[in-house]
KEFI-776759 format. One record per residue (C-alpha): residue number from 1; residue in one letter; x negated, y, z negated. Coordinates in nm, 2 decimals. Each point is the difference from the previous one (the first is absolute). Last residue first. Layout:
BEGIN
(NUM a (X Y Z))
...
// end
This chain:
BEGIN
(604 i (1.49 -7.43 4.51))
(603 l (0.23 0.21 0.21))
(602 s (-0.17 0.34 0.02))
(601 a (-0.36 -0.11 0.01))
(600 a (0.08 -0.27 0.26))
(599 l (0.20 0.24 0.21))
(598 w (-0.28 0.26 -0.01))
(597 a (-0.26 -0.26 0.10))
(596 l (0.22 -0.11 0.29))
(595 v (0.05 0.36 0.12))
(594 y (-0.37 0.08 -0.03))
(593 a (-0.09 -0.31 0.20))
(592 l (0.24 0.09 0.28))
(591 l (-0.14 0.35 0.01))
(590 g (-0.36 -0.13 0.03))
(589 y (0.10 -0.26 0.26))
(588 g (0.14 0.27 0.22))
(587 v (-0.28 0.25 -0.05))
(586 f (-0.28 -0.25 0.08))
(585 l (0.20 -0.17 0.27))
(584 g (0.06 0.34 0.17))
(583 w (-0.37 0.07 -0.04))
(582 a (-0.10 -0.30 0.21))
(581 i (0.29 0.01 0.25))
(580 k (-0.05 0.37 0.07))
(579 r (-0.37 -0.04 0.04))
(578 s (0.06 -0.24 0.28))
(577 g (-0.26 -0.21 0.18))
(576 t (0.16 -0.31 -0.15))
(575 e (-0.32 -0.17 -0.09))
(574 g (-0.20 0.32 -0.09))
(573 r (0.28 0.16 -0.20))
(572 i (0.08 -0.32 -0.18))
(571 t (-0.37 -0.03 -0.09))
(570 a (-0.01 0.36 -0.12))
(569 v (0.30 -0.06 -0.22))
(568 t (-0.16 -0.31 -0.14))
(567 a (-0.32 0.18 -0.08))
(566 v (0.19 0.27 -0.18))
(565 c (0.16 -0.25 -0.23))
(564 q (0.30 0.07 -0.21))
(563 l (0.29 -0.12 0.21))
(562 a (0.26 -0.03 -0.28))
(561 v (0.21 -0.32 -0.01))
(560 v (-0.14 -0.24 -0.26))
(559 y (-0.18 0.29 -0.18))
(558 f (0.33 0.18 -0.07))
(557 l (0.16 -0.33 -0.11))
(556 m (-0.28 -0.04 -0.26))
(555 l (0.05 0.35 -0.12))
(554 g (0.38 -0.05 -0.03))
(553 i (-0.07 -0.31 -0.21))
(552 g (-0.22 0.20 -0.23))
(551 a (0.25 0.29 -0.02))
(550 g (0.28 -0.24 -0.08))
(549 l (-0.21 -0.18 -0.27))
(548 a (-0.11 0.32 -0.17))
(547 l (-0.38 0.05 -0.03))
(546 g (-0.07 0.02 -0.38))
(545 d (-0.35 0.13 -0.05))
(544 q (-0.09 -0.31 -0.19))
(543 q (0.09 -0.20 0.31))
(542 i (-0.21 0.23 0.22))
(541 n (-0.30 -0.06 -0.23))
(540 a (0.05 -0.37 0.00))
(539 a (0.01 -0.01 0.38))
(538 l (-0.32 0.20 0.02))
(537 g (-0.20 -0.26 -0.19))
(536 a (-0.34 0.08 0.14))
(535 i (-0.07 0.27 -0.26))
(534 n (0.14 -0.18 -0.29))
(533 e (-0.14 0.17 -0.32))
(532 d (-0.09 0.31 0.20))
(531 a (0.37 0.07 0.09))
(530 g (-0.05 0.37 -0.07))
(529 e (0.23 0.22 0.22))
(528 i (-0.27 0.03 0.26))
(527 g (0.02 -0.38 0.05))
(526 f (0.37 0.04 0.08))
(525 l (-0.07 0.24 0.28))
(524 t (-0.30 -0.19 0.13))
(523 g (0.18 -0.34 0.00))
(522 l (0.30 0.17 0.16))
(521 a (-0.22 0.12 0.28))
(520 g (-0.17 -0.33 0.04))
(519 v (0.33 -0.18 0.02))
(518 f (0.15 0.24 0.25))
(517 v (-0.31 -0.01 0.21))
(516 e (0.12 -0.35 0.11))
(515 r (0.25 0.17 0.24))
(514 a (-0.27 0.18 0.20))
(513 l (-0.04 0.37 0.09))
(512 f (0.38 0.04 -0.08))
(511 s (-0.10 -0.13 -0.34))
(510 v (-0.10 0.36 -0.10))
(509 l (0.37 0.11 -0.02))
(508 i (0.12 -0.32 -0.17))
(507 a (-0.26 0.04 -0.28))
(506 v (0.08 0.37 -0.04))
(505 g (0.37 -0.07 -0.02))
(504 y (-0.07 -0.29 -0.25))
(503 r (-0.18 0.25 -0.22))
(502 w (0.27 0.27 0.04))
(501 d (0.27 -0.21 -0.16))
(500 l (0.22 -0.27 0.16))
(499 g (0.37 -0.06 -0.05))
(498 l (0.06 0.00 0.38))
(497 p (0.19 0.33 -0.03))
(496 a (-0.31 0.14 -0.16))
(495 f (-0.22 -0.08 0.30))
(494 i (0.06 0.32 0.21))
(493 p (0.03 0.21 -0.32))
(492 e (-0.35 -0.11 -0.10))
(491 i (-0.18 0.16 0.29))
(490 w (-0.10 0.32 -0.19))
(489 h (-0.04 -0.19 -0.32))
(488 g (-0.25 -0.23 0.16))
(487 i (-0.20 0.29 0.16))
(486 m (-0.02 0.18 -0.34))
(485 a (-0.07 -0.32 -0.18))
(484 l (-0.29 -0.07 0.24))
(483 y (-0.15 0.34 -0.07))
(482 s (-0.01 -0.09 -0.37))
(481 s (0.19 0.14 -0.30))
(480 q (0.20 -0.31 -0.07))
(479 l (-0.30 -0.22 0.06))
(478 e (-0.23 0.15 -0.26))
(477 g (-0.32 -0.17 0.11))
(476 n (-0.24 0.29 0.01))
(475 q (0.25 0.29 0.02))
(474 p (-0.07 0.11 0.36))
(473 f (-0.04 -0.28 0.09))
(472 y (0.05 -0.37 -0.07))
(471 g (0.31 -0.07 0.21))
(470 l (-0.12 0.17 0.32))
(469 f (-0.34 -0.16 -0.04))
(468 w (0.15 -0.34 -0.08))
(467 i (0.24 0.02 0.30))
(466 v (-0.29 0.09 0.23))
(465 v (-0.22 -0.27 -0.13))
(464 s (0.28 -0.26 0.02))
(463 v (0.09 0.11 0.35))
(462 v (-0.37 -0.04 0.11))
(461 f (-0.03 -0.33 -0.18))
(460 i (0.33 -0.13 0.14))
(459 v (-0.10 0.09 0.36))
(458 p (-0.35 -0.16 -0.05))
(457 a (0.15 -0.31 -0.16))
(456 a (0.28 -0.07 0.24))
(455 r (-0.18 -0.10 0.33))
(454 k (-0.30 -0.17 -0.15))
(453 i (0.21 -0.16 -0.27))
(452 f (0.25 -0.13 0.25))
(451 q (-0.27 -0.11 0.24))
(450 k (-0.19 -0.19 -0.27))
(449 a (0.32 -0.18 -0.12))
(448 s (0.09 -0.09 0.36))
(447 t (-0.35 -0.12 0.06))
(446 l (0.01 -0.23 -0.30))
(445 v (0.32 -0.16 0.13))
(444 r (-0.14 -0.03 0.35))
(443 h (-0.31 -0.16 -0.13))
(442 i (0.21 -0.25 -0.19))
(441 l (0.19 -0.08 0.32))
(440 p (-0.32 -0.01 0.22))
(439 k (-0.14 -0.26 -0.24))
(438 w (0.32 -0.20 -0.05))
(437 h (0.08 -0.10 0.36))
(436 p (0.37 -0.06 -0.06))
(435 l (0.14 -0.35 0.05))
(434 r (0.18 -0.03 0.33))
(433 y (0.35 -0.02 0.14))
(432 t (-0.01 0.02 0.38))
(431 p (0.07 0.34 0.16))
(430 l (0.35 0.09 0.11))
(429 e (-0.01 0.21 0.31))
(428 l (0.25 0.28 0.01))
(427 i (0.24 0.09 0.28))
(426 f (0.29 0.24 -0.05))
(425 p (0.16 0.05 0.34))
(424 m (-0.11 0.30 0.20))
(423 e (0.22 0.30 0.00))
(422 a (0.15 0.09 0.34))
(421 k (0.20 0.32 -0.04))
(420 d (-0.19 0.12 -0.30))
(419 k (0.24 0.22 -0.19))
(418 d (-0.01 0.36 0.10))
(417 m (-0.18 0.22 -0.25))
(416 n (0.24 0.25 -0.17))
(415 t (-0.02 -0.19 -0.32))
(414 l (0.32 0.02 -0.21))
(413 k (0.11 -0.36 -0.01))
(412 n (-0.34 -0.17 -0.04))
(411 l (-0.11 0.28 -0.23))
(410 l (0.29 -0.08 -0.24))
(409 t (-0.06 -0.37 0.01))
(408 s (-0.38 0.06 -0.06))
(407 v (0.09 0.22 -0.29))
(406 l (0.20 -0.28 -0.15))
(405 l (-0.28 -0.25 0.06))
(404 a (-0.26 0.23 -0.15))
(403 t (0.22 0.06 -0.31))
(402 i (0.04 -0.38 -0.04))
(401 i (-0.38 -0.05 0.02))
(400 g (-0.07 0.28 -0.25))
(399 i (0.27 -0.14 -0.24))
(398 f (-0.16 -0.34 0.03))
(397 y (-0.34 0.13 -0.10))
(396 l (0.15 0.16 -0.30))
(395 i (0.20 -0.31 -0.09))
(394 f (-0.31 -0.22 0.03))
(393 f (-0.18 0.23 -0.26))
(392 t (0.30 -0.02 -0.22))
(391 i (-0.02 -0.38 0.01))
(390 g (-0.37 0.02 -0.08))
(389 q (0.07 0.22 -0.30))
(388 l (0.28 -0.24 -0.12))
(387 n (-0.24 -0.30 -0.01))
(386 m (-0.05 -0.32 0.19))
(385 l (-0.22 -0.30 -0.05))
(384 g (-0.02 0.07 -0.37))
(383 g (0.19 -0.31 -0.12))
(382 l (0.29 0.05 0.24))
(381 y (0.05 0.36 -0.10))
(380 q (-0.21 0.26 -0.18))
(379 t (0.11 0.35 -0.10))
(378 d (-0.28 0.26 0.04))
(377 p (0.23 0.30 -0.07))
(376 i (0.07 0.24 0.29))
(375 l (-0.04 0.38 -0.03))
(374 v (-0.37 0.08 -0.06))
(373 a (-0.15 -0.31 0.16))
(372 i (0.25 0.04 0.29))
(371 l (-0.11 0.37 0.04))
(370 l (-0.37 -0.09 0.01))
(369 a (0.04 -0.30 0.23))
(368 y (0.22 0.19 0.24))
(367 v (-0.25 0.29 0.02))
(366 p (-0.30 -0.23 0.03))
(365 l (0.17 -0.19 0.29))
(364 r (0.12 0.30 0.19))
(363 a (-0.35 0.02 0.17))
(362 s (0.04 -0.37 0.08))
(361 c (0.28 0.08 0.24))
(360 s (0.37 -0.02 -0.08))
(359 m (0.17 -0.02 0.34))
(358 l (0.20 0.32 0.06))
(357 p (-0.29 0.14 0.20))
(356 i (0.06 -0.28 0.26))
(355 t (0.34 0.15 0.09))
(354 m (-0.12 0.24 0.28))
(353 m (-0.24 -0.24 0.14))
(352 t (0.26 -0.27 0.03))
(351 i (0.25 0.23 0.16))
(350 l (-0.26 0.11 0.26))
(349 r (-0.10 -0.36 0.08))
(348 k (0.37 -0.10 0.03))
(347 r (0.06 0.27 0.25))
(346 p (-0.32 -0.05 0.20))
(345 s (0.08 -0.38 0.02))
(344 e (-0.32 -0.20 0.03))
(343 i (-0.09 -0.01 -0.36))
(342 t (-0.38 -0.04 -0.01))
(341 r (-0.05 0.37 -0.07))
(340 a (0.16 -0.05 -0.34))
(339 a (-0.35 -0.10 -0.13))
(338 m (-0.09 0.37 0.01))
(337 i (0.28 0.08 -0.25))
(336 a (-0.11 -0.30 -0.22))
(335 p (-0.37 0.12 0.02))
(334 i (0.11 0.34 -0.16))
(333 a (0.28 -0.13 -0.23))
(332 c (-0.23 -0.18 -0.23))
(331 a (0.03 -0.34 -0.19))
(330 h (0.38 -0.03 -0.01))
(329 g (0.00 0.15 0.35))
(328 s (-0.17 -0.32 0.13))
(327 l (0.33 -0.17 -0.09))
(326 y (0.20 0.25 0.20))
(325 p (-0.26 -0.01 0.29))
(324 i (0.05 -0.38 0.01))
(323 f (0.37 0.00 -0.04))
(322 s (0.05 0.24 0.29))
(321 r (-0.10 -0.29 0.23))
(320 g (0.34 -0.15 -0.08))
(319 s (0.14 0.30 0.17))
(318 l (0.20 0.29 -0.13))
(317 g (0.33 0.17 0.07))
(316 f (0.15 -0.08 -0.35))
(315 y (0.18 -0.31 0.12))
(314 s (-0.32 -0.11 0.18))
(313 l (-0.17 -0.02 -0.34))
(312 p (0.24 -0.28 -0.11))
(311 k (-0.08 -0.20 0.32))
(310 h (-0.37 0.06 0.00))
(309 c (-0.07 -0.06 -0.37))
(308 i (-0.03 -0.38 0.02))
(307 l (-0.24 0.03 0.30))
(306 a (-0.21 0.26 -0.18))
(305 a (-0.01 -0.23 -0.31))
(304 r (-0.11 -0.28 0.22))
(303 a (-0.29 0.21 0.12))
(302 l (-0.07 0.09 -0.36))
(301 y (-0.02 -0.37 -0.09))
(300 g (-0.32 -0.09 0.19))
(299 s (-0.21 -0.09 -0.30))
(298 d (-0.23 0.29 0.06))
(297 e (0.27 0.26 -0.03))
(296 l (0.18 -0.15 -0.30))
(295 l (-0.33 -0.04 -0.19))
(294 g (-0.11 0.35 0.11))
(293 i (0.33 0.15 -0.13))
(292 v (-0.07 -0.17 -0.34))
(291 f (-0.36 0.13 -0.01))
(290 t (0.08 0.36 0.10))
(289 l (0.27 0.03 -0.26))
(288 v (-0.23 -0.15 -0.27))
(287 m (-0.28 0.25 0.09))
(286 i (0.25 0.29 -0.01))
(285 q (0.11 -0.11 -0.34))
(284 p (-0.36 -0.03 -0.12))
(283 v (-0.06 0.37 0.11))
(282 f (0.27 0.12 -0.24))
(281 v (-0.23 0.06 -0.30))
(280 l (-0.22 0.22 0.22))
(279 f (0.27 0.27 0.00))
(278 s (-0.04 0.11 -0.36))
(277 g (-0.38 0.02 0.03))
(276 v (0.01 0.28 0.26))
(275 g (0.21 0.23 -0.21))
(274 g (-0.04 -0.08 -0.37))
(273 f (-0.35 -0.14 0.04))
(272 m (-0.14 0.28 0.22))
(271 a (0.23 0.30 -0.07))
(270 d (0.09 -0.07 -0.37))
(269 a (-0.30 -0.16 -0.16))
(268 v (-0.27 0.13 0.22))
(267 f (0.14 0.35 0.01))
(266 d (0.07 0.01 -0.37))
(265 n (-0.36 -0.10 -0.08))
(264 l (-0.13 0.27 0.24))
(263 a (0.23 0.26 -0.15))
(262 g (-0.11 -0.05 -0.36))
(261 a (-0.11 -0.27 -0.23))
(260 p (-0.35 -0.14 0.07))
(259 l (-0.03 -0.29 0.24))
(258 l (-0.11 -0.36 -0.09))
(257 s (0.33 -0.09 -0.17))
(256 t (0.18 0.11 0.32))
(255 v (-0.19 -0.26 0.20))
(254 l (0.07 -0.30 -0.23))
(253 v (0.36 0.09 -0.07))
(252 a (0.07 0.04 0.37))
(251 a (-0.18 -0.32 0.09))
(250 e (0.20 -0.19 -0.26))
(249 g (0.33 0.13 0.13))
(248 v (-0.09 -0.07 0.36))
(247 a (-0.10 -0.36 -0.09))
(246 a (0.32 -0.05 -0.19))
(245 e (0.21 0.12 0.29))
(244 v (-0.19 -0.21 0.24))
(243 a (0.05 -0.31 -0.21))
(242 d (0.37 0.07 -0.06))
(241 m (0.04 0.04 0.38))
(240 l (-0.18 -0.33 0.06))
(239 p (0.23 -0.18 -0.24))
(238 s (0.31 0.16 0.16))
(237 a (-0.09 -0.07 0.36))
(236 w (0.16 -0.34 0.03))
(235 t (0.34 0.09 -0.16))
(234 f (0.03 0.36 0.13))
(233 i (-0.09 -0.05 0.37))
(232 s (0.12 -0.35 -0.02))
(231 q (0.36 0.12 -0.02))
(230 f (-0.04 0.19 0.33))
(229 l (-0.10 -0.31 0.19))
(228 l (0.23 -0.23 -0.19))
(227 f (0.29 0.21 0.12))
(226 m (-0.12 -0.01 0.36))
(225 i (-0.05 -0.38 -0.02))
(224 v (0.35 -0.04 -0.15))
(223 l (0.16 0.22 0.26))
(222 f (-0.17 -0.20 0.28))
(221 i (0.10 -0.33 -0.15))
(220 l (0.36 0.12 -0.01))
(219 g (-0.02 0.11 0.36))
(218 g (-0.14 -0.33 0.12))
(217 f (0.23 -0.22 -0.21))
(216 v (0.32 0.09 0.19))
(215 n (-0.10 0.04 0.36))
(214 n (-0.30 -0.23 -0.04))
(213 l (-0.32 0.16 0.10))
(212 l (-0.20 -0.12 -0.31))
(211 f (0.15 -0.35 0.01))
(210 d (-0.01 -0.09 0.37))
(209 d (-0.32 0.21 0.02))
(208 i (-0.17 -0.25 -0.24))
(207 k (0.10 -0.29 0.22))
(206 n (-0.09 0.19 0.31))
(205 q (-0.35 0.07 -0.12))
(204 r (-0.06 -0.36 -0.08))
(203 r (0.09 -0.11 0.35))
(202 l (-0.14 0.30 0.17))
(201 v (-0.36 -0.12 0.03))
(200 v (0.09 -0.35 0.13))
(199 d (0.29 0.14 0.21))
(198 a (-0.25 0.23 0.18))
(197 q (-0.22 -0.28 0.12))
(196 i (-0.36 0.08 -0.06))
(195 g (-0.19 0.16 0.28))
(194 y (-0.23 -0.14 0.27))
(193 r (0.20 -0.13 0.30))
(192 a (0.34 0.14 -0.09))
(191 s (-0.15 0.33 -0.09))
(190 l (-0.19 0.01 0.32))
(189 e (0.31 -0.06 0.20))
(188 r (0.21 0.26 -0.19))
(187 s (-0.27 0.26 0.04))
(186 i (-0.03 -0.07 0.37))
(185 e (0.37 0.03 0.06))
(184 l (0.03 0.32 -0.21))
(183 v (-0.29 0.16 0.19))
(182 p (0.17 -0.05 0.33))
(181 r (-0.22 -0.18 0.26))
(180 p (-0.29 0.11 0.22))
(179 t (-0.11 -0.27 0.24))
(178 e (-0.31 -0.19 -0.13))
(177 t (-0.35 0.13 0.04))
(176 s (-0.01 0.16 -0.35))
(175 k (-0.25 0.28 -0.06))
(174 v (-0.23 -0.06 -0.29))
(173 p (0.06 0.24 -0.29))
(172 i (-0.30 0.23 -0.08))
(171 f (-0.20 -0.17 -0.27))
(170 d (-0.35 0.00 0.14))
(169 q (0.03 0.38 0.08))
(168 p (0.07 0.05 -0.37))
(167 h (-0.37 -0.08 -0.10))
(166 k (-0.05 0.17 -0.33))
(165 a (0.37 -0.01 -0.10))
(164 a (0.02 -0.37 0.10))
(163 a (-0.30 -0.08 -0.23))
(162 i (0.14 0.19 -0.29))
(161 l (0.34 -0.17 0.04))
(160 a (-0.15 -0.34 0.03))
(159 l (-0.18 0.05 -0.33))
(158 k (0.31 0.13 -0.16))
(157 f (0.20 -0.30 0.13))
(156 e (-0.25 -0.25 -0.14))
(155 h (0.04 0.16 -0.34))
(154 l (0.38 0.00 0.03))
(153 g (0.03 -0.36 0.10))
(152 i (0.23 -0.08 -0.30))
(151 l (0.01 0.32 -0.21))
(150 t (0.32 -0.12 -0.19))
(149 k (0.20 0.32 0.09))
(148 a (-0.18 0.12 0.32))
(147 s (0.03 -0.35 0.14))
(146 m (-0.21 -0.10 0.30))
(145 a (0.01 -0.15 0.35))
(144 y (-0.22 0.18 0.26))
(143 v (0.11 0.04 0.36))
(142 a (-0.23 0.12 0.28))
(141 c (0.14 0.11 0.34))
(140 g (0.16 -0.15 0.31))
(139 l (0.33 -0.08 -0.17))
(138 d (0.00 -0.36 0.13))
(137 k (-0.37 -0.05 -0.08))
(136 a (0.05 0.15 -0.35))
(135 l (0.29 -0.23 -0.07))
(134 e (-0.23 -0.30 0.10))
(133 v (-0.27 0.11 -0.25))
(132 t (0.26 0.10 -0.26))
(131 d (0.15 -0.35 -0.03))
(130 i (0.26 0.07 -0.26))
(129 q (0.04 -0.25 -0.28))
(128 h (0.32 -0.09 -0.18))
(127 g (0.03 -0.17 -0.34))
(126 f (0.27 0.23 -0.13))
(125 r (-0.25 0.17 -0.23))
(124 q (-0.23 0.03 0.29))
(123 v (0.24 0.24 0.17))
(122 e (0.03 0.22 -0.31))
(121 d (-0.38 0.00 -0.04))
(120 i (-0.03 0.12 0.36))
(119 m (0.17 0.32 -0.10))
(118 n (-0.20 0.20 0.26))
(117 l (-0.11 -0.09 0.35))
(116 a (-0.23 0.30 0.05))
(115 f (-0.01 0.05 0.38))
(114 i (-0.30 0.17 0.17))
(113 l (-0.01 0.28 0.26))
(112 g (-0.27 0.19 0.18))
(111 k (0.12 0.29 0.21))
(110 g (-0.01 0.01 0.39))
(109 h (0.30 0.23 0.03))
(108 e (0.23 -0.25 0.19))
(107 k (-0.13 -0.30 -0.20))
(106 a (0.07 0.18 -0.33))
(105 l (0.36 0.08 0.12))
(104 d (0.05 -0.36 0.11))
(103 r (-0.12 -0.13 -0.33))
(102 v (0.22 0.25 -0.19))
(101 q (0.30 -0.12 0.19))
(100 l (-0.10 -0.36 -0.08))
(99 g (-0.03 0.08 -0.37))
(98 f (0.34 0.17 -0.01))
(97 v (0.19 -0.31 0.12))
(96 l (-0.26 -0.21 -0.16))
(95 s (0.11 0.10 -0.35))
(94 r (0.36 -0.11 0.06))
(93 e (-0.11 -0.34 0.14))
(92 l (-0.26 -0.06 -0.27))
(91 r (0.23 0.03 -0.30))
(90 t (-0.19 -0.20 -0.27))
(89 a (-0.34 0.10 0.15))
(88 d (0.08 0.37 -0.02))
(87 l (-0.23 0.17 0.25))
(86 n (-0.22 0.30 -0.06))
(85 c (-0.14 0.17 0.31))
(84 v (-0.35 0.15 -0.05))
(83 i (-0.11 0.25 0.27))
(82 l (-0.36 0.09 0.03))
(81 a (-0.25 0.28 0.03))
(80 t (0.24 0.29 0.04))
(79 d (-0.20 0.33 0.01))
(78 d (0.01 0.01 0.38))
(77 s (0.37 0.07 -0.02))
(76 h (0.25 -0.11 0.26))
(75 m (0.11 -0.31 -0.18))
(74 a (0.01 0.19 -0.32))
(73 e (0.24 0.26 0.15))
(72 h (0.23 -0.28 0.12))
(71 l (-0.01 -0.15 -0.35))
(70 k (0.08 0.34 -0.15))
(69 e (0.31 0.04 0.21))
(68 i (0.11 -0.36 -0.07))
(67 a (-0.05 0.03 -0.38))
(66 l (0.19 0.33 -0.01))
(65 e (0.29 -0.14 0.20))
(64 e (0.01 -0.30 -0.23))
(63 d (0.02 0.23 -0.30))
(62 r (0.27 0.21 0.17))
(61 s (0.22 -0.30 0.08))
(60 l (0.09 -0.24 0.29))
(59 s (-0.32 0.04 0.20))
(58 k (-0.08 -0.21 0.30))
(57 l (-0.36 -0.12 -0.06))
(56 s (0.16 -0.27 -0.21))
(55 y (0.05 -0.11 -0.36))
(54 t (-0.18 0.28 -0.17))
(53 g (-0.19 0.03 -0.33))
(52 p (-0.15 0.34 -0.06))
(51 f (-0.37 0.03 0.10))
(50 d (-0.29 -0.09 -0.24))
(49 v (-0.32 0.18 0.11))
(48 m (-0.34 -0.16 -0.08))
(47 q (-0.29 0.23 0.00))
(46 y (-0.32 -0.17 0.09))
(45 q (-0.35 -0.06 -0.16))
(44 d (0.12 -0.28 -0.22))
(43 f (0.37 0.06 -0.04))
(42 k (0.09 0.35 -0.12))
(41 g (0.37 0.09 -0.04))
(40 s (0.29 0.15 0.20))
(39 k (0.38 0.01 -0.04))
(38 l (0.22 0.13 0.28))
(37 e (0.34 0.13 -0.13))
(36 v (0.34 -0.16 0.00))
(35 t (-0.10 -0.31 -0.19))
(34 v (0.31 -0.09 -0.20))
(33 g (0.26 -0.05 0.28))
(32 p (0.00 -0.38 0.02))
(31 f (0.04 -0.22 -0.30))
(30 n (-0.24 -0.21 -0.20))
(29 a (-0.23 0.29 -0.11))
(28 v (-0.37 0.02 -0.10))
(27 k (-0.11 0.34 -0.12))
(26 q (-0.37 0.08 0.03))
(25 r (-0.27 -0.21 -0.15))
(24 l (-0.27 0.23 0.13))
(23 g (-0.26 -0.29 0.02))
(22 t (-0.03 0.05 0.38))
(21 l (0.02 -0.36 0.13))
(20 q (0.22 -0.13 -0.28))
(19 n (0.23 0.30 0.01))
(18 f (0.04 -0.02 0.38))
(17 l (0.08 -0.37 -0.03))
(16 l (0.27 0.09 -0.26))
(15 s (0.14 0.26 0.24))
(14 k (0.02 -0.25 0.28))
(13 g (0.16 -0.29 -0.20))
(12 s (0.26 -0.06 0.28))
(11 n (0.30 0.18 -0.16))
(10 p (0.00 0.27 0.28))
(9 k (-0.15 -0.08 0.34))
(8 g (-0.37 0.05 0.08))
(7 v (-0.27 0.25 0.05))
(6 l (-0.35 0.07 -0.15))
(5 i (-0.22 0.24 0.20))
(4 i (-0.38 -0.01 -0.06))
(3 n (-0.14 0.35 0.03))
(2 k (-0.36 0.11 0.08))
(1 m (-0.17 0.24 -0.24))
// end
């Protein structure tokens, strides 16, 4: 299968165009540094490959270096049928700097090239028209105006793309007869001739930026937005969580009523619904988190947030670009650690990767939600817009961020790596403010839920089955005489200073496979003890059991800090190339988490 290569600068609508052409609906981002891997999908009879966004053929970061390397390989490959260069119609000059370099490269290697003049809807909204026929003559290759968001001209572009891929020799850039000139000069001239005036596009954006990036109000707005982000996880997701919990409970009653009493009935009730079912109730919160972050991402605010955070982050030895991996770390540490590749400074990149595990990822979400539901009353404020549980949720995330910054400061002072002698200035393109493209956003939310279930459910099921087996035998359900009780009592002295009994010790131990397993493990353990009347209501069972406030808060702090994810350890090992760093973080964060949990249990 021949390849169609899609290239372009960041924030130009390239990823959305790729999604529209392939139907994969992959992640669309409004800031550079997200696409650090090549994405591919089927288009007609071709494979379309989406390269990381880059501003120039002279790399400034690892993702640009990867894109340039792969682009050169594609130019030499016989499997490359066509090159598609995506241009941002609202910022034609910046897009053409890279576009002209790609044109010259395609011309040199005899490859077919077409330009996709994307975001044409934004230009038309300002009453401007771009003469693509004349622009194509000046560029020496075909130009097609379209909008991947509103689908203007997309059908015509697809037909042209298929035709160009079938006869790429007809789309090799035409050699210019004029004297060679610098790319920047040509792009500026063509933009002045065909593009919309920059001040027209930026006028509204600058008015909003004057407010959102204000020295005083900008930081306050940022804190309010972050607070509302975490508050919404409880407030908005609560009805969905109640619905899921009710559905799981009804399903459990229905299924167990069809089975005869005995080991099989106990297995279905306790291992399946008590273990796996107890974590499904937290899926709506992950969906809400993904949705709100997606809104901020697609609107263009996250790039501003990175700019706002640059100065304060620099005090801790970090870069404004560290904000993006940090925020991504609230979804999952693994892609966040990989996203840190875009930080030019090796020292800041290493510090960012080493502190990302302190960001509270979505795997911690079920643990926080469970313990908050157990310990914190659902007290409402401002007519139900805020509640005490949501505030506590925000505090836990805030503690993780503060801990990461403090550790970053320490690492910045203690690192043996020489400080970069010539660090590049912090440069970040601010995308225009846009309304989100709802269809990919909703698909992203659903995908996040599906991926969480797909990743967590098998592990939780296996762990739940093992725990049920160990807890059920050899005395057919007598927990105190089970194999699990023997193991739990053996390790109980380790967790006794934290105010936790053997059941929590077992749940913590098995959650080193994945943090969310903690909930499934406790669900199975408490289910074994006879919570048949409320199988999915694990929080109620723990409340009835009488978890002490200090021990519960200590447990939450433990999960804020502890590095309990084997996959994250492996990713750090791969990205840093150091087994010592990876396992050193595992042990160091584990000891710090234990001390914090002990202090909470002792003082509260």
